[in-house]
C-alpha positions in Angstrom: -21.5 36.2 -49.9 -18.5 35.0 -48.0 -15.2 34.5 -49.6 -13.6 31.1 -49.8 -10.9 32.0 -47.2 -13.4 33.2 -44.5 -13.9 31.1 -41.4 -17.2 30.2 -39.9 -17.9 31.6 -36.4 -20.1 28.6 -35.6 -17.2 26.3 -36.2 -15.1 28.2 -33.6 -18.1 28.2 -31.2 -18.5 24.4 -31.6 -14.8 23.7 -31.2 -14.6 25.9 -28.1 -17.7 24.2 -26.6 -16.1 20.8 -27.4 -12.9 21.9 -25.7 -14.7 23.0 -22.6 -16.7 19.8 -22.3 -13.8 17.5 -23.0 -11.5 19.5 -20.8 -14.0 19.4 -17.9 -14.3 15.6 -18.4 -10.6 15.1 -18.4 -10.3 17.3 -15.3 -12.8 15.1 -13.4 -11.0 11.9 -14.5 -7.6 13.4 -13.5 -8.7 14.3 -9.9 -8.1 10.7 -8.8 -4.5 10.5 -10.3 -1.9 12.1 -8.0 0.3 13.4 -10.8 -2.5 14.9 -12.8 -4.7 16.2 -10.0 -3.8 19.8 -10.9 -5.9 19.5 -14.1 -9.0 19.3 -12.0 -8.3 22.4 -10.0 -10.7 25.2 -10.7 -13.3 27.6 -9.5 -17.1 27.3 -9.6 -19.4 30.3 -9.7 -23.0 31.0 -10.3 -26.3 31.2 -8.5 -26.0 29.1 -5.3 -29.8 28.8 -4.8 -32.1 28.6 -7.8 -34.6 31.4 -8.4 -38.2 30.1 -8.5 -40.9 32.0 -10.4 -44.3 30.7 -9.4 -47.0 32.0 -11.8 -49.8 29.8 -10.4 -50.2 27.5 -13.3 -46.6 27.5 -14.3 -43.5 27.3 -12.1 -40.2 28.3 -13.7 -36.8 27.6 -12.0 -33.7 29.6 -13.0 -30.2 28.5 -12.1 -26.7 28.7 -13.5 -23.5 27.3 -12.2 -20.2 27.2 -14.1 -17.0 25.4 -13.1 -13.8 26.4 -14.9 -10.9 24.1 -14.5 -7.3 24.1 -15.7 -8.2 21.2 -18.1 -11.1 23.2 -19.6 -8.8 26.2 -20.2 -6.3 24.0 -21.9 -9.2 22.5 -24.0 -10.3 26.0 -25.1 -6.7 26.9 -26.1 -6.4 23.7 -28.1 -9.7 24.4 -29.8 -8.5 27.9 -30.9 -5.3 26.4 -32.2 -7.2 23.8 -34.1 -9.5 26.4 -35.5 -6.6 28.5 -36.8 -5.3 25.5 -38.8 -8.6 24.7 -40.4 
């Protein structure tokens, strides 16, 4: 049984996921603003062309692409700070 002072790992995961999503959204919005354009700067990596597995009856397509921006990094840092104060 967990003690009353223990923190939940799922709460940290959800906060970090929220920080990534909101940070990415803010980064996309900030690209049009000259003073905040640096928030949208980042790097995308992943599988350029999807991998297709054709099993005759079933066709499965695998693909993954991740874009990390300055705003999403700031969102993750804020999520960790918020988690520490919960």
